[in-house]
C-alpha positions in Angstrom: -64.0 -29.3 -55.9 -62.0 -26.1 -56.4 -59.2 -28.1 -58.0 -61.7 -29.7 -60.4 -63.2 -26.3 -61.4 -59.8 -24.8 -61.9 -58.7 -27.8 -64.1 -61.9 -27.5 -66.2 -61.4 -23.7 -66.6 -57.8 -24.2 -67.8 -58.8 -26.9 -70.3 -61.6 -24.6 -71.6 -59.3 -21.7 -72.0 -56.6 -23.8 -73.8 -59.2 -25.2 -76.1 -60.8 -21.8 -76.8 -57.3 -20.4 -77.6 -56.8 -23.0 -80.2 -60.2 -22.4 -81.9 -60.5 -18.7 -81.8 -57.6 -16.4 -82.7 -55.3 -19.3 -83.4 -51.9 -19.1 -85.1 -50.8 -21.9 -87.4 -47.5 -22.5 -89.1 -47.2 -23.8 -92.6 -44.0 -25.2 -94.1 -43.5 -23.6 -97.5 -41.6 -24.2 -100.7 -41.5 -22.3 -104.0 -40.3 -23.1 -107.5 -39.6 -19.9 -109.3 -39.4 -19.3 -113.1 -38.3 -16.0 -114.7 -38.2 -14.9 -118.3 -37.4 -11.9 -120.5 -36.4 -10.8 -124.0 -33.3 -9.5 -125.7 -32.8 -8.0 -129.1 -32.2 -11.4 -130.7 -34.2 -13.9 -128.6 -36.2 -14.6 -125.5 -34.6 -16.3 -122.4 -35.8 -18.0 -119.3 -34.5 -19.5 -116.1 -35.4 -21.0 -112.8 -34.5 -21.1 -109.1 -36.0 -22.6 -105.9 -36.7 -20.5 -102.8 -35.1 -21.7 -99.6 -37.6 -23.6 -97.4 -39.7 -21.1 -95.4 -42.5 -20.9 -92.8 -45.8 -19.1 -93.3 -47.8 -18.0 -90.3 -51.6 -17.8 -90.6 -53.7 -16.1 -87.8 -57.4 -17.0 -87.7 -60.2 -15.0 -86.2 -62.9 -15.9 -83.7 -64.9 -17.4 -86.6 -61.9 -19.8 -87.4 -61.4 -18.0 -90.8 -57.9 -16.8 -91.8 -57.3 -13.2 -90.9 -53.6 -12.6 -91.8 -50.6 -14.1 -93.4 -46.9 -13.5 -92.6 -43.8 -15.1 -94.2 -40.3 -14.3 -95.4 -39.2 -16.1 -98.5 -35.5 -16.0 -99.4 -33.8 -16.9 -102.7 -30.1 -17.4 -103.3 -29.4 -15.0 -106.2 -26.4 -17.1 -107.3 -28.7 -20.1 -107.7 -30.6 -18.4 -110.6 -30.0 -20.5 -113.7 -30.8 -19.9 -117.3 -29.1 -23.0 -118.6 -26.4 -20.8 -120.3 -23.2 -20.4 -118.4 -22.1 -17.2 -120.1 -25.6 -15.6 -119.6 -25.7 -16.8 -116.0 -22.3 -15.2 -115.3 -23.4 -11.9 -116.8 -26.7 -12.1 -114.8 -25.0 -12.8 -111.5 -22.5 -10.0 -112.1 -25.3 -7.5 -113.0 -27.2 -8.6 -109.8 -24.0 -8.2 -107.7 -24.6 -11.6 -106.1 -21.3 -11.4 -104.1 -22.6 -8.2 -102.4 -26.3 -9.1 -102.3 -26.5 -12.9 -102.0 -30.2 -13.0 -101.1 -33.4 -11.8 -102.7 -36.1 -11.5 -100.0 -39.9 -11.4 -100.3 -41.6 -10.3 -97.1 -45.3 -10.8 -96.5 -46.0 -9.0 -93.2 -49.5 -9.3 -91.6 -51.2 -9.4 -95.0 -55.0 -9.2 -94.5 -57.0 -12.1 -96.1 -59.6 -9.5 -97.0 -57.0 -8.0 -99.3 -55.9 -11.4 -100.6 -59.4 -12.9 -101.0 -61.9 -10.1 -101.6 -64.6 -12.6 -102.4 -63.8 -14.6 -99.3 -63.1 -17.8 -101.3 -60.3 -17.5 -103.8 -57.2 -15.4 -103.5 -56.7 -12.9 -106.4 -53.6 -10.8 -105.4 -50.8 -10.9 -102.9 -49.0 -7.7 -101.9 -45.5 -8.0 -100.6 -42.1 -6.2 -100.3 -39.2 -7.5 -102.4 -35.7 -6.7 -101.4 -33.3 -6.8 -104.3 -29.8 -5.4 -104.4 -30.4 -4.1 -100.9 -33.4 -2.0 -102.0 -37.1 -2.6 -101.1 -39.8 -2.6 -103.8 -43.5 -2.9 -103.2 -45.0 -5.6 -105.5 -48.5 -6.9 -106.0 -48.5 -10.5 -107.4 -51.5 -12.1 -109.2 -52.6 -15.4 -107.6 -53.8 -18.3 -109.8 -54.3 -22.0 -109.7 -55.5 -21.9 -106.0 -56.1 -25.3 -104.5 -56.7 -25.8 -100.8 -57.1 -28.9 -98.7 -57.2 -29.4 -95.0 -53.4 -29.5 -94.6 -52.1 -28.3 -98.0 -52.4 -25.2 -100.1 -50.9 -24.8 -103.6 -51.0 -21.8 -105.8 -49.1 -19.7 -108.4 -48.1 -16.1 -108.1 -46.9 -14.0 -111.0 -45.6 -10.5 -111.3 -43.3 -8.4 -113.5 -40.2 -6.4 -112.5 -38.3 -3.6 -114.3 -34.6 -4.2 -114.3 -34.0 -0.4 -114.4 -36.3 0.3 -111.4 -34.5 -2.6 -109.5 -31.1 -1.1 -110.2 -29.9 -3.9 -112.4 -27.8 -2.8 -115.4 -27.1 -5.5 -117.9 -24.4 -4.6 -120.4 -25.2 -4.9 -124.1 -23.4 -7.7 -126.0 -21.4 -6.7 -129.1 -23.0 -3.2 -128.8 -26.1 -4.5 -130.5 -27.8 -7.2 -128.3 -29.7 -5.6 -125.4 -31.7 -7.2 -122.7 -35.3 -6.0 -122.4 -36.3 -4.1 -119.2 -39.1 -6.4 -118.1 -38.6 -9.7 -116.4 -41.7 -11.8 -115.7 -41.6 -14.0 -112.6 -43.9 -16.9 -111.7 -43.7 -18.9 -108.5 -45.4 -22.2 -107.8 -45.9 -22.3 -104.1 -46.8 -25.2 -101.8 -47.8 -24.8 -98.1 -48.2 -27.8 -95.8 -49.6 -27.4 -92.3 -46.7 -28.0 -89.9 -47.0 -31.0 -87.7 -48.6 -30.2 -84.4 -50.7 -27.3 -85.8 
């Protein structure tokens, strides 16, 4: 009888642990587009993030409480479809010394992300670029959530000057604008076994 009660208690605790205060892992991917202007024309490019894992902690009510993830991008993989421009961009970003750009989302509260409790509107994170950390708040759009999949876009702007990126002028006339717009299309898929 004691053995049966003990077994029932263990099963109950294990089940309760999964329902309340559970942690789930989500496999993530992101396609990133970036764009800017120069004296003569606009330009754009793209790069994919390395595969990553997002961790979501739920509360006793089974609603998400917090999100954590680290997203890494190989700076040398940034491509504007123009070899000369890419070489200048990679040199200006010192990709040999700082090969990774890192976005870190650490225990981000869902009340911050989803103030209305239904749709995310913003996503604060820290961005490490050229070895320096920058606080960024991205705007969230195109939010779609299913049982095992979430997709959404995030967008934000960066100042090259504030990030420490100095792009030389071409022919002393053509200058790159200071603002770079970044948009990432993110997909999260619940990891198997979660």
